[in-house]
VOGU-3710 file (C-alpha; in Angstrom, 3 decimals, decimal comma):
1> xxxxxxxxxx> 24,250/10,499/85,711  21,685/8,767/87,895  18,183/9,961/88,006  16,439/10,285/91,322  14,878/6,914/90,809  18,044/4,863/91,200  21,738/4,347/90,525  23,119/4,344/87,044  26,593/3,164/88,051  26,238/0,329/85,567
11> xxxxxxxxxx> 23,578/1,584/83,199  25,522/4,799/82,736  28,045/2,676/80,823  25,502/1,464/78,283  27,150/1,568/74,874  30,623/2,367/76,268  32,067/-1,136/76,347  34,734/-0,438/73,685  35,919/2,749/75,379  36,023/1,051/78,769
21> xxxxxxxxxx> 38,093/-1,802/77,334  40,580/0,726/75,939  41,013/2,328/79,358  41,184/-1,080/81,051  44,043/-2,065/78,729  45,898/1,135/79,545  45,378/0,598/83,274  46,864/-2,881/83,008  49,865/-1,681/80,980  51,180/0,836/83,493
31> xxxxxxxxxx> 52,136/-1,540/86,333  53,256/-4,150/83,784  55,724/-1,827/82,043  56,531/0,337/85,049  56,194/3,446/82,908  53,687/6,252/82,501  50,775/6,803/80,134  48,082/9,398/79,517  44,476/9,100/78,338  42,146/11,915/77,349
41> xxxxxxxxxx> 38,419/11,190/77,323  36,684/13,749/75,118  33,087/14,533/74,307  30,281/17,039/74,635  28,683/17,913/77,960  26,550/15,080/79,325  27,983/12,463/76,976  29,247/10,270/79,840  32,842/11,364/80,450  32,470/11,552/84,230
51> xxxxxxxxxx> 30,773/8,164/84,450  33,443/6,506/82,319  36,149/8,161/84,415  34,507/6,929/87,626  34,471/3,389/86,275  38,122/3,643/85,237  39,007/4,890/88,705  37,168/1,943/90,260  39,025/-0,502/88,000  42,359/1,122/88,868
61> xxxxxxxxxx> 41,644/0,859/92,587  40,832/-2,824/92,144  44,183/-3,210/90,363  46,033/-1,744/93,348  46,539/1,808/92,132  46,867/4,728/94,512  44,280/7,129/93,117  44,088/10,917/93,152  40,763/12,110/91,749  39,777/15,717/91,159
71> xxxxxxxxxx> 37,398/17,850/89,178  37,948/21,299/87,709  35,169/23,817/88,221  33,959/26,553/85,912  33,713/29,222/88,597  36,951/28,279/90,343  39,175/28,046/87,272  40,977/31,209/88,300  42,273/30,028/91,700  45,878/28,779/91,198
81> xxxxxxxxxx> 46,311/25,006/91,589  42,675/24,547/92,670  42,056/21,907/89,988  44,990/19,655/90,900  44,499/20,176/94,628  41,763/17,551/94,887  43,927/15,036/93,023  46,723/15,224/95,579  44,849/16,054/98,802  41,918/13,650/98,790
91> xxxxxxxxxx> 41,434/9,903/98,627  42,192/6,994/100,944  45,919/7,808/100,870  46,436/11,435/99,835  49,636/12,107/97,923  50,217/15,209/100,028  49,047/16,228/103,472  47,248/19,512/103,923  50,334/20,953/105,600  52,612/19,838/102,770
101> xxxxxxxxxx> 50,258/21,348/100,213  50,152/24,588/102,185  53,950/24,608/102,064  53,749/24,320/98,287  51,341/27,248/98,226  53,804/29,338/100,208  56,325/28,726/97,423  53,884/29,407/94,635  56,132/32,106/93,250  58,341/29,315/91,967
111> xxxxxxxxxx> 56,348/27,499/89,317  59,147/25,156/88,319  59,968/24,468/91,960  56,326/23,691/92,681  55,990/21,279/89,753  59,159/19,493/90,807  57,865/19,055/94,378  54,571/17,670/93,070  56,540/15,316/90,843  58,612/14,139/93,800
121> xxxxxxxxxx> 55,493/13,390/95,865  53,925/11,376/93,037  57,238/9,679/92,231  57,696/8,627/95,855  54,228/7,029/95,907  54,813/5,350/92,538  57,931/3,727/93,969  55,697/1,332/95,910  52,392/1,241/93,976  51,164/2,410/90,588
131> xxxxxxxxxx> 49,486/5,804/90,693  46,453/7,168/88,863  45,906/10,917/88,653  42,418/11,548/87,284  41,082/15,035/86,584  37,565/15,614/85,312  36,660/18,624/83,140  40,260/19,679/82,493  38,928/22,317/80,066  38,101/24,330/83,200
141> xxxxxxxxxx> 41,454/23,768/84,915  43,193/26,818/86,352  46,337/28,113/84,669  48,787/26,758/87,234  47,224/23,286/87,138  47,396/23,373/83,352  51,040/24,441/83,554  51,774/21,533/85,904  49,871/19,043/83,749  51,959/20,020/80,732
151> xxxxxxxxxx> 55,141/19,189/82,679  54,306/16,319/85,012  53,406/13,435/82,658  56,694/13,800/80,770  58,642/14,380/83,981  57,179/11,160/85,484  57,179/9,072/82,311  59,673/6,606/83,823  57,411/5,822/86,788  54,144/3,818/86,788
161> xxxxxxxxxx> 51,885/6,866/86,742  48,695/6,942/84,683  46,943/10,200/83,870  43,296/10,157/82,824  41,752/13,498/81,915  38,309/14,354/80,627  37,447/17,402/78,573  34,952/18,820/76,163  36,076/18,949/72,564  37,771/22,302/71,988
171> xxxxxxxxxx> 40,254/22,845/69,157  43,591/23,970/70,637  42,091/23,880/74,150  43,914/23,085/77,401  43,429/19,337/77,000  45,019/19,337/73,553  47,977/21,354/74,883  48,543/18,833/77,671  48,366/15,863/75,301  50,676/17,586/72,798
181> xxxxxxxxxx> 53,275/18,190/75,524  53,201/14,489/76,482  52,896/12,853/73,065  56,604/12,629/72,306  57,476/11,400/75,799  55,000/8,657/76,747  52,054/6,652/75,355  48,973/8,840/74,917  45,457/7,748/74,024  42,484/9,906/73,101
191> xxxxxxxxxx> 39,114/8,280/73,768  36,351/10,152/71,937  32,793/9,688/73,205  30,153/10,137/70,526  26,346/9,850/70,761  24,996/6,564/72,079  23,367/4,190/69,659  19,605/3,858/69,584  19,868/0,457/71,248  21,990/1,824/74,106
201> xxxxxxxxxx> 19,582/4,740/74,631  16,705/2,241/74,719  18,472/0,238/77,419  19,077/3,469/79,327  15,364/4,257/79,192  14,539/0,876/80,613  17,058/1,371/83,426  15,541/4,749/84,297  11,823/3,992/83,971  11,893/0,365/85,010
211> xxxxxxxxxx> 10,000/-0,606/81,877  10,447/-0,785/78,117  10,115/2,518/76,263  6,778/3,144/74,565  6,199/5,368/71,527  5,854/8,523/73,618  9,142/7,819/75,417  10,896/7,112/72,134  9,751/10,507/70,867  11,307/12,079/73,940
221> xxxxxxxxxx> 14,565/10,182/73,414  14,863/11,432/69,846  15,318/14,911/71,304  18,309/13,769/73,353  20,469/13,249/70,277  22,200/10,227/71,800  23,345/12,232/74,849  22,824/9,996/77,906  22,572/12,794/80,457  19,945/14,661/78,456
231> xxxxxxxxxx> 18,058/11,423/77,954  18,028/10,594/81,662  16,987/14,096/82,693  14,164/14,125/80,158  13,025/10,685/81,255  13,202/11,676/84,902  11,167/14,777/84,130  8,678/12,580/82,306  8,473/10,185/85,245  7,890/13,066/87,674
241> xxxxxxxxxx> 5,341/14,796/85,444  1,751/14,317/86,711  0,184/15,318/83,390  0,951/12,433/81,069  -1,100/13,998/78,275  1,158/17,069/78,161  4,073/16,722/75,738  7,482/16,580/77,371  9,834/19,436/76,269  12,869/18,367/74,277
251> xxxxxxxxxx> 15,396/20,887/75,649  17,339/20,346/78,839  16,366/23,658/80,417  12,687/22,944/79,861  13,272/19,373/80,994  14,802/20,566/84,238  11,928/23,006/84,678  9,533/20,107/84,396  11,567/18,204/86,936  11,728/21,169/89,355
261> xxxxxxxxxx> 8,025/21,988/89,107  7,213/20,108/92,265  9,842/21,906/94,360  8,860/24,682/96,733  9,639/28,328/95,869  12,265/28,610/98,628  14,046/25,546/97,275  14,010/26,942/93,757  15,417/30,260/94,981  18,065/28,444/96,990
271> xxxxxxxxxx> 19,107/26,412/93,923  19,311/29,497/91,717  21,506/31,346/94,177  23,616/28,216/94,576  23,998/28,068/90,791  25,423/31,601/90,891  28,070/30,463/93,381  29,158/27,568/91,175  28,831/23,830/90,878  30,357/23,425/94,352
281> xxxxxxxxxx> 29,419/25,944/97,018  29,299/26,328/100,773  25,945/26,221/102,543  26,936/29,231/104,631  27,924/31,210/101,516  24,565/30,422/99,927  22,766/31,520/103,093  24,642/34,838/103,037  23,658/35,402/99,430  20,049/34,517/100,257
291> xxxxxxxxxx> 20,120/36,971/103,146  18,678/34,401/105,537  19,961/32,504/108,578  21,351/29,095/107,650  18,822/27,275/109,814  15,878/28,596/107,808  17,305/27,109/104,604  17,739/23,555/105,858  14,318/22,439/104,508  15,199/23,816/101,061
301> xxxxxxxxxx> 18,533/22,010/101,155  16,920/18,744/102,163  14,348/18,984/99,376  17,036/19,740/96,761  19,053/16,710/97,863  15,958/14,457/97,866  15,147/15,601/94,341  18,576/14,515/93,150  19,621/18,042/92,157  22,283/18,484/94,835
311> xxxxxxxxxx> 24,671/16,178/96,651  26,080/16,966/100,097  29,621/15,640/100,557  29,864/16,882/104,132  32,002/19,887/103,244  30,212/21,468/100,330  27,059/21,195/98,298  27,495/19,999/94,730  25,171/20,105/91,750  24,983/16,521/90,615
321> xxxxxxxxxx> 26,088/17,488/87,109  27,448/20,608/85,452  24,529/20,640/83,041  22,047/20,655/85,914  23,717/23,692/87,392  23,869/25,413/84,020  20,205/24,667/83,312  19,199/26,234/86,626  21,588/29,151/86,060  20,304/30,125/82,611
331> xxxxxxxxxx> 16,799/30,276/84,021  17,895/33,379/85,986  17,356/36,607/83,993  20,720/37,940/82,730  20,413/41,271/84,529  19,676/39,464/87,789  22,681/37,191/87,260  25,052/40,166/87,117  23,668/41,645/90,312  23,831/38,300/92,104
341> xxxxxxxxxx> 27,437/37,696/91,029  28,419/41,123/92,287  26,693/40,466/95,605  28,340/37,044/95,781  31,772/38,643/95,470  31,037/41,016/98,359  29,704/38,210/100,553  32,720/35,955/99,869  35,206/38,685/100,737  33,303/39,731/103,856
351> xxxxxxxxxx> 33,224/36,075/104,929  37,041/35,955/104,853  37,641/34,378/101,455  40,697/35,426/99,462  40,215/38,059/96,759  41,002/35,466/94,076  38,056/33,357/95,276  35,693/36,209/94,444  37,213/37,202/91,126  35,048/34,929/88,989
361> xxxxxxxxxx> 31,984/36,760/90,299  33,599/40,164/89,792  34,324/39,320/86,167  30,681/38,394/85,645  29,028/41,117/87,664  31,132/44,280/87,784  30,142/47,336/85,774  32,350/50,268/84,671  32,889/52,644/87,562  32,801/49,882/90,196
371> xxxxxxxxxx> 35,758/51,003/92,320  35,394/48,168/94,831  35,624/45,660/91,995  38,765/47,363/90,691  40,335/47,225/94,155  39,483/43,535/94,473  40,933/42,729/91,046  44,140/44,577/91,931  44,519/42,645/95,183  43,887/39,356/93,402
381> xxxxxxxxxx> 46,405/40,242/90,684  49,039/40,957/93,322  48,364/37,576/94,907  48,660/35,528/91,714  51,352/37,509/89,869  54,295/35,370/91,055  52,673/32,063/90,092  50,418/32,872/87,128  51,498/36,208/85,675  49,267/35,653/82,661
391> xxxxxxxxxx> 46,207/35,542/84,912  47,385/38,627/86,793  47,724/40,431/83,461  44,180/39,401/82,491  42,794/40,635/85,808  44,541/43,969/85,537  43,433/44,424/81,938  39,850/43,932/83,106  40,397/46,263/86,069  41,629/48,956/83,698
401> xxxxxxxxxx> 38,507/48,497/81,561  36,319/49,117/84,627  37,913/52,499/85,325  36,228/55,326/83,384  38,847/57,127/81,234  38,387/60,458/82,974  39,295/59,138/86,409  42,893/59,567/87,649  42,671/56,075/89,178  43,194/54,732/85,656
411> xxxxxxxxxx> 46,856/55,720/85,711  47,537/53,811/88,943  45,676/50,768/87,651  47,399/51,099/84,286  50,835/51,158/85,888  50,070/47,894/87,665  48,703/46,445/84,412  51,968/47,297/82,636  53,976/45,503/85,321  51,760/42,394/85,130
421> xxxxxxxxxx> 51,742/42,274/81,338  55,521/42,616/81,263  55,966/39,870/83,852  53,720/37,632/81,749  55,940/38,193/78,718  53,186/40,139/76,950  55,499/43,037/76,252  53,738/44,408/73,191  50,464/44,618/75,132  52,281/46,324/77,994
431> xxxxxxxxxx> 53,827/48,886/75,657  50,501/49,506/73,923  48,760/49,942/77,289  51,410/52,391/78,468  51,304/54,412/75,284  47,497/54,692/75,449  47,782/56,044/78,970  50,566/58,441/77,982  48,417/59,722/75,117  45,982/61,057/77,731
441> xxxxxxxxxx> 48,675/63,593/78,758  48,917/62,710/82,432  50,544/64,984/85,044  54,338/64,962/84,946  54,657/62,812/88,070  52,355/60,175/86,515  54,137/60,503/83,154  57,425/59,607/84,885  55,917/56,661/86,746  54,498/55,208/83,535
451> xxxxxxxxxx> 57,789/55,594/81,697  59,609/53,892/84,591  57,067/51,048/84,540  57,698/50,609/80,815  61,458/50,323/81,402  61,395/46,559/81,903  59,086/46,173/78,914  61,441/47,999/76,561  64,491/46,151/77,935  62,787/42,785/77,352
461> xxxxxxxxxx> 61,984/43,862/73,794  65,639/44,773/73,162  64,622/48,378/72,475  67,590/49,915/74,288  67,636/53,083/72,177  63,941/53,674/72,788  64,449/53,039/76,505  67,232/55,614/76,573  65,133/58,167/74,678  62,124/57,765/76,964
471> xxxxxxxxxx> 64,073/57,881/80,218  65,990/60,953/79,101  62,734/62,669/78,144  61,122/61,833/81,484  64,170/63,066/83,393  64,329/66,257/81,304  60,701/67,286/81,840  61,028/66,802/85,611  58,226/66,371/88,096  59,121/62,794/89,060
481> xxxxxxxxxx> 59,025/61,633/92,643  62,560/61,038/93,997  62,299/57,244/93,907  60,885/57,312/90,365  63,648/59,667/89,256  66,217/57,246/90,664  64,651/54,352/88,740  64,591/56,368/85,521  68,265/57,236/85,961  69,139/53,571/86,543
491> xxxxxxxxxx> 67,119/52,497/83,510  68,919/55,074/81,388  72,274/53,684/82,489  71,082/50,164/81,690  70,050/51,295/78,200  73,447/52,921/77,700  75,140/49,597/78,540  74,122/48,421/75,063  75,701/51,443/73,367  79,221/52,190/72,179
501> xxxxxxxxxx> 80,127/54,867/74,736  80,621/52,745/77,825  82,443/55,553/79,654  79,287/57,675/79,492  77,257/54,627/80,514  79,503/54,034/83,524  79,204/57,651/84,625  75,413/57,486/84,282  75,353/54,264/86,300  77,443/55,704/89,121
511> xxxxxxxxxx> 75,146/58,733/89,289  72,077/56,478/89,318  73,540/54,346/92,106  74,197/57,392/94,274  70,665/58,600/93,664  69,195/55,193/94,541  71,157/55,040/97,785  70,169/58,605/98,685  66,431/58,035/98,268  66,599/54,489/99,653
521> xxxxxxxxxx> 64,645/52,896/96,801  65,380/49,185/96,467  64,151/48,885/92,888  66,415/51,727/91,795  69,300/50,187/93,754  68,872/46,828/92,000  68,540/48,436/88,569  71,634/50,612/89,080  73,813/47,712/90,252  72,583/45,497/87,425
531> xxxxxxxxxx> 73,290/48,223/84,887  76,770/48,853/86,273  77,508/45,124/86,199  76,403/44,896/82,569  78,467/47,952/81,663  81,588/46,506/83,306  81,175/43,114/81,615  80,611/44,717/78,230  83,740/46,829/78,777  85,679/43,699/79,697
541> xxxxxxxxxx> 86,358/44,973/83,220  85,835/41,623/84,917  86,921/42,576/88,423  84,600/45,578/88,490  81,760/43,452/87,106  82,314/40,969/89,902  82,216/43,751/92,478  78,917/45,058/91,075  77,213/41,682/90,779  78,373/40,607/94,235
551> xxxxxxxxxx> 76,789/43,755/95,647  73,651/43,104/93,589  73,360/39,527/94,846  73,628/40,817/98,416  70,695/43,181/97,802  68,642/40,620/95,853  69,787/36,951/96,034  67,766/36,201/92,891  70,716/37,675/90,979  73,203/35,104/92,273
561> xxxxxxxxxx> 73,541/33,579/88,747  75,036/36,863/87,543  77,499/36,808/90,435  78,463/33,217/89,588  79,098/34,075/85,939  81,170/37,075/87,039  83,387/34,747/89,102  83,773/32,533/86,024  84,994/35,543/84,034  87,631/35,965/86,754
571> xxxxxxxxxx> 88,677/32,283/86,348  87,459/31,641/89,912  85,476/28,500/89,218  85,904/27,229/92,782  83,885/30,110/94,189  81,437/29,711/91,318  80,916/26,077/92,298  80,333/27,001/95,939  77,771/29,637/95,017  76,012/27,249/92,660
581> xxxxxxxxxx> 75,506/24,839/95,536  74,139/27,596/97,739  71,804/28,926/95,065  70,401/25,595/93,913  67,354/25,655/96,203  66,834/29,394/96,434  65,901/30,592/92,933  62,397/31,193/91,662  61,209/29,860/88,329  62,367/32,948/86,399
591> xxxxxxxxxx> 65,850/32,741/87,868  66,112/28,940/87,833  66,697/29,061/84,090  69,410/31,672/84,618  70,926/29,520/87,344  71,071/26,612/84,899  72,794/28,933/82,433  75,447/29,665/85,060  75,775/25,931/85,828  76,141/25,056/82,146
601> xxxxxxxxxx> 78,753/27,803/81,716  80,601/26,309/84,683  80,646/22,909/82,987  81,682/24,434/79,659  84,504/26,420/81,182  85,815/23,339/82,981  85,711/21,295/79,778  82,818/19,053/80,785  81,105/19,134/77,401  78,541/16,415/78,102
611> xxxxxxxxxx> 77,345/18,098/81,268  77,391/21,518/79,594  75,200/20,207/76,777  72,737/18,717/79,281  72,684/22,002/81,191  71,897/24,092/78,125  69,168/21,647/77,047  67,583/21,856/80,491  67,862/25,641/80,589  66,188/25,984/77,207
621> xxxxxxxxxx> 63,353/23,704/78,287  62,744/25,727/81,436  62,776/28,995/79,496  60,209/27,488/77,150  58,103/26,366/80,115  57,895/29,830/81,645  57,865/31,497/78,205  60,717/33,871/79,016  63,486/33,272/76,450  66,636/35,021/77,669
631> xxxxxxxxxx> 69,681/32,917/76,789  68,375/30,624/74,069  70,350/32,215/71,220  73,634/31,967/73,089  72,838/28,448/74,287  72,275/27,274/70,719  75,500/28,925/69,568  77,421/27,072/72,283  75,666/23,774/71,573  76,626/24,111/67,908
641> xxxxxxxxxx> 80,268/24,639/68,873  80,103/21,609/71,173  78,650/19,522/68,330  81,547/20,521/66,056  84,080/19,647/68,748  82,442/16,224/68,969  82,246/15,799/65,187  78,457/15,982/64,829  78,222/18,343/61,861  74,492/17,780/61,304
651> xxxxxxxxxx> 73,678/18,723/64,897  75,910/21,797/64,589  73,923/23,030/61,614  70,613/22,283/63,291  71,672/24,377/66,262  72,732/27,187/63,931  69,276/27,158/62,316  67,658/27,240/65,762  69,890/30,140/66,834  69,007/32,092/63,694
661> xxxxxxxxxx> 65,309/31,488/64,337  65,544/32,627/67,953  67,588/35,668/66,956  64,460/37,044/65,289  62,793/37,199/68,712  65,854/38,560/70,583  67,788/40,643/68,034  70,098/42,471/70,427  73,674/43,207/69,291  75,239/40,516/71,495
671> xxxxxxxxxx> 72,977/37,798/70,130  73,549/39,032/66,593  77,334/38,971/67,028  77,218/35,438/68,460  75,156/34,113/65,553  77,365/35,813/62,968  80,436/34,202/64,542  78,774/30,796/64,504  77,933/31,323/60,834  81,646/31,982/60,302
681> xxxxxxxxxx> 82,590/28,755/62,073  80,106/26,705/60,050  81,216/28,359/56,795  84,832/27,461/57,532  83,795/23,900/58,356  82,095/23,817/54,948  85,343/24,980/53,319  84,118/28,481/52,446  86,881/30,531/54,057  85,880/33,717/52,229
691> xxxxxxxxxx> 82,385/33,615/53,701  83,821/32,782/57,114  86,044/35,865/57,091  83,153/38,023/55,898  81,007/36,790/58,784  83,712/37,724/61,307  83,781/41,194/59,792  80,009/41,298/60,327  80,567/40,458/63,993  82,651/43,615/64,254
701> xxxxxxxxxx> 79,868/45,661/62,653  77,921/45,041/65,871  80,911/46,175/67,937  84,507/45,086/68,612  84,839/41,290/68,754  86,046/41,320/72,370  83,029/43,409/73,402  80,945/40,227/73,230  81,596/38,232/76,356  80,525/34,905/74,823
711> xxxxxxxxxx> 83,194/35,202/72,106  86,217/36,221/74,177  87,627/32,727/74,668  87,070/32,012/70,944  89,109/34,921/69,578  91,971/32,533/68,711  89,603/30,688/66,376  88,603/33,975/64,717  92,273/34,912/64,242  93,070/31,550/62,595
721> xxxxxxxxxx> 90,113/32,073/60,252  91,275/35,588/59,361  94,840/34,351/58,674  93,516/31,467/56,565  91,535/34,001/54,555  94,606/36,211/54,111  93,014/39,069/56,054  96,021/39,983/58,148  94,581/43,358/59,097  91,543/41,703/60,671
731> xxxxxxxxxx> 93,759/39,207/62,506  95,961/41,994/63,877  92,909/43,937/65,011  91,552/40,902/66,854  94,927/40,298/68,510  95,111/43,939/69,601  91,652/43,633/71,143  92,737/40,496/73,022  95,822/42,334/74,306  93,716/45,282/75,488
741> xxxxxxxxxx> 91,349/42,889/77,226  94,298/41,272/79,013  95,513/44,679/80,177  92,111/45,257/81,753  92,271/41,843/83,425  95,911/41,271/84,419  95,003/38,784/87,182  92,917/36,518/84,914  95,152/33,773/83,435  92,738/32,997/80,603
751> xxxxxxxxxx> 92,740/36,635/79,440  96,522/37,079/79,576  97,196/33,659/78,048  94,788/34,139/75,126  96,321/37,568/74,437  99,772/35,981/74,184  98,377/33,174/72,024  96,687/35,707/69,712  99,884/37,692/69,313  101,859/34,502/68,710
761> xxxxxxxxxx> 99,480/33,433/65,950  99,527/36,809/64,197  103,309/37,221/64,406  104,060/33,504/64,008  106,103/33,957/67,180  107,108/30,637/68,731  108,327/32,250/71,940  105,026/34,055/72,377  103,094/30,808/71,874  105,289/29,173/74,512
771> xxxxxxxxxx> 104,541/32,081/76,822  100,825/31,584/76,136  100,913/27,957/77,311  102,849/28,996/80,392  100,334/31,711/81,269  97,429/29,361/80,629  98,978/26,761/82,895  97,020/28,290/85,777  93,832/28,768/83,761  91,007/26,439/84,856
781> xxxxxxxxxx> 89,727/26,185/81,253  91,077/22,962/79,673  89,732/23,636/76,166  91,557/26,973/76,082  94,751/25,275/77,267  94,359/22,540/74,642  93,983/25,084/71,825  97,145/26,878/72,935  99,107/23,613/73,114  97,862/22,631/69,655
791> xxxxxxxxxx> 98,997/25,995/68,242  102,357/25,611/69,953  102,731/22,062/68,634  102,096/23,227/65,068  104,629/26,045/65,445  107,250/23,718/66,927  106,687/21,259/64,108  107,179/24,033/61,563  110,418/24,945/63,345  111,646/21,356/63,035
801> xxxxxxxxxx> 111,489/20,658/66,769  109,601/17,374/66,501  110,063/16,010/70,051  108,788/19,223/71,631  105,989/19,373/69,039  104,941/15,837/69,897  104,847/16,689/73,601  102,673/19,769/73,047  100,345/17,977/70,655  100,041/15,013/73,000
811> xxxxxxxxxx> 98,940/17,309/75,812  96,397/18,972/73,523  95,064/15,601/72,359  94,727/14,207/75,869  92,903/17,290/77,117  90,501/17,371/74,188  89,761/13,657/74,441  89,129/13,899/78,171  86,683/16,751/77,592  84,736/14,771/75,003
821> xxxxxxxxxx> 85,905/16,913/72,060  86,525/13,792/69,965  86,627/15,451/66,527  89,050/18,119/67,705  91,167/15,419/69,344  91,163/13,435/66,097  92,439/16,448/64,149  95,302/16,870/66,599  95,970/13,130/66,382  96,368/13,370/62,592
831> xxxxxxxxxx> 99,109/15,947/63,062  100,636/13,895/65,835  100,741/10,791/63,633  102,931/12,666/61,196  105,291/13,689/63,974  105,821/10,364/65,680  108,432/8,363/63,780  107,158/5,134/62,243  104,198/4,970/64,513  100,479/5,322/64,108
841> xxxxxxxxxx> 98,244/5,617/67,118  94,684/4,456/66,824  92,188/7,230/66,291  90,185/8,296/69,304  87,287/5,921/69,747  83,990/7,562/68,954  81,199/7,075/71,445  78,414/4,850/70,037  74,904/6,274/69,765  73,072/3,379/71,448
851> xxxxxxxxxx> 73,781/1,114/74,402  75,536/1,529/77,735  78,762/2,847/76,184  76,748/5,588/74,492  76,087/7,131/77,910  78,180/10,007/79,186  79,902/9,680/82,544  77,160/11,760/84,201  74,430/9,730/82,515  75,995/6,526/83,836
861> xxxxxxxxxx> 76,024/7,966/87,354  72,369/8,935/87,085  71,442/5,556/85,605  73,109/3,670/88,458  71,468/5,845/91,128  67,989/5,524/89,601  68,508/1,764/89,230  69,343/1,636/92,942  65,965/3,184/93,740  66,826/6,863/93,976
871> xxxxxxxxxx> 64,246/9,458/93,036  65,223/12,358/90,811  65,496/14,545/93,918  67,694/12,160/95,902  69,889/11,516/92,847  70,194/15,276/92,363  71,165/15,744/96,002  73,749/12,958/95,732  75,282/14,410/92,550  74,874/18,019/93,712
881> xxxxxxxxxx> 72,934/19,086/90,624  69,352/20,194/90,057  66,513/17,647/89,632  65,914/19,242/86,225  69,420/18,265/85,153  68,861/14,719/86,428  65,674/14,602/84,371  67,578/15,702/81,261  70,224/13,011/81,830  67,532/10,404/82,474
891> xxxxxxxxxx> 65,732/11,289/79,241  68,971/10,693/77,350  69,626/7,430/79,235  66,219/6,011/78,354  66,640/6,968/74,700  70,132/5,475/74,397  69,229/2,276/76,259  65,812/1,924/74,560  64,010/1,484/77,890  60,766/3,051/79,058
901> xxxxxxxxxx> 60,710/2,648/82,833  62,868/2,667/85,928  62,235/-1,043/86,335  63,629/-1,744/82,873  66,593/0,515/83,602  67,296/-1,367/86,839  67,248/-4,648/84,907  69,778/-3,293/82,390  72,121/-2,048/85,115  71,808/-5,317/87,058
911> xxxxx> 72,613/-7,344/83,937  75,734/-5,243/83,379  76,862/-5,922/86,939  76,273/-9,646/86,496  78,620/-9,607/83,509
//
């Protein structure tokens, strides 16, 4: 904020003593507590945010912080991670080397992976010194940097990391989103900067002019409205103005004009062209835009630097303040600005810059019919689609607007726009875009391509019937290219997987697979295998599903989670575990959530309820982060069941409410069936057996109970409910479905054992219940085994065989207790107490909610590793889980132990060892 007459490093803080003290207190708290914090400095342009941030950075450096300082730029806000790059690459001790950052860029198609690697780099530095990450003008931050900033403060809340951001005041802007994401996780402070007082402005005038302000100067200062930058620029213009009798303009643009009056015409032209390029620009790029050799512009550069308009940091030229650049920029006629931006885009691309670097200029300068601009936007969208699909969708929407409706190119551009919008989760926009293009009655080949592009959109929207109708229409009219025809056939089969006629679906899938292999189209191949896998799972043909998903994973490793889940359906958890280890570091952000689903299902199947709960929590958080909700309904249904097994009825009902809410967004039949079953379980827990039975009937309205893969291991519970409600016909139907499922899966112990258990319950057949426990003896699912032993124990007790009943019930109790199903174990214990003569065993001890004993076994492992100095990554490697899961465990540990930092956690663990 200095004028050309001298430094304002101190005077720029006039009137900001209170705000500086607030930041100083926060700076001191971070190393003292060993935990994170976030501050947002807000105010209008020129109000002093940058100066206050610079002072805070200086104070942090004096306090021993490792500092990463960056600034977002208006014309570079599109380039992914450009805003955070300066924070991690520059400074005395950069957090990342250029090579390491380039490695991150190569993995930019994995947003969650990238954020975790950034977190690890910052965490490693914070292990030895406190860290400050300071980003100026976060309102201009690129989408990927904003995404990272919404994750990182909470992820690093247990390390001494301070975040200081500055932003203009914008309701619901990026800064507010970042603060909102952090508020529940770590201390956050908002520091508003209002207009300076009259006294502070007077002191500022004295600093700038070297003398007390006279009446004429005070008149000038009234026009600044308490804004220090405007005041300094006006005063500097006044000081440089030779005609003291002429009134000084009150507006910044006029003030800058007065200040620039003494500059030569070449310097003025150079500044204006530089302003088109942005606040930071390369000298060579400016020379290209000027159309002159660089050497001829050196005098203009030197004069601009002497005048205090530009700074030269050795790499780039920088306008000394955003407002200076904007004041110069608005002095260019609007029509000239558009032309210059368009020329700037061409020059940047011809000079070897990436398409994304030129996009800001394209968006400002391109006119309808500009085919080169459309091509550039398409290339840029391709580049950024994996990391910021929302930006890619925006670019393609603009590209489509630039294509005149009559041009055939619009269909090609529109197809790409549909893909980008769908990838960004903007499915309704994608469908609307596709339908507008289809309304123009394109040629049949284009019609087929557009319908194929809309396939993923319709699938994401759970519009399986509409997907089937459209694909069948496109296939019937003909004219599709062979590869497009193969994709349409595969999409049709996928749509049929949601229907009732799975035989027809299977036949369609086999035909689609043959077509895909014949034409050699990978997309069609993937779609056909995925559809066939879904069809087999829905039909309960687990071995065939495994075959399909194994083949799919070989073609596209991103589908390894589906292969893992298929192994789980075959009771082969050992292979599932091996594949989980292999897949841990290979999935992109979209598939990482699905991989966590597979991991949580692994834990659930093996009776590790605490770890399953942590896995589903982590999965839901990641799906929220990337805004692609796939498994959230099912995850909430499972978490509700886990809560009931533990005895937390309130949590169970909260999860039911969350599942019902999420069902509105994903109302497919499988989700609907799962929620209806959960409603039945909760109703029975409330004592309303009639409602519970009615809800199970509603499950069957969506399709046979055993059609829904999530419910297959819970069919015994549904049968007990039906018998309790005196609906024997429903119970017999469920048992028959379980038997048919076992016949389709004769090598799966869980399937054959549950079928025997179901039949034993319906027929009250003790021998069949004994057979069920024998069959389930080789099942890897302890909760299923426990339920069968509990049923057998009850039947033996009813038959008067108390010793055998006690043995069966004891096994059930031990298994349930070991799994953490304390409420279920307590119910078995009540029955067991009545069996054991004259004895009463103490009820299973409930886990407390606070303190060390409140931690799960996995949480204790994580706590000990972190206390020993492990990072999240090294702890994850040691435990063979994902860093995201470690973070979930650590969040729970801090809450249960009431600590806020790794240092405090280490002290707690050390004290426990001492005792």
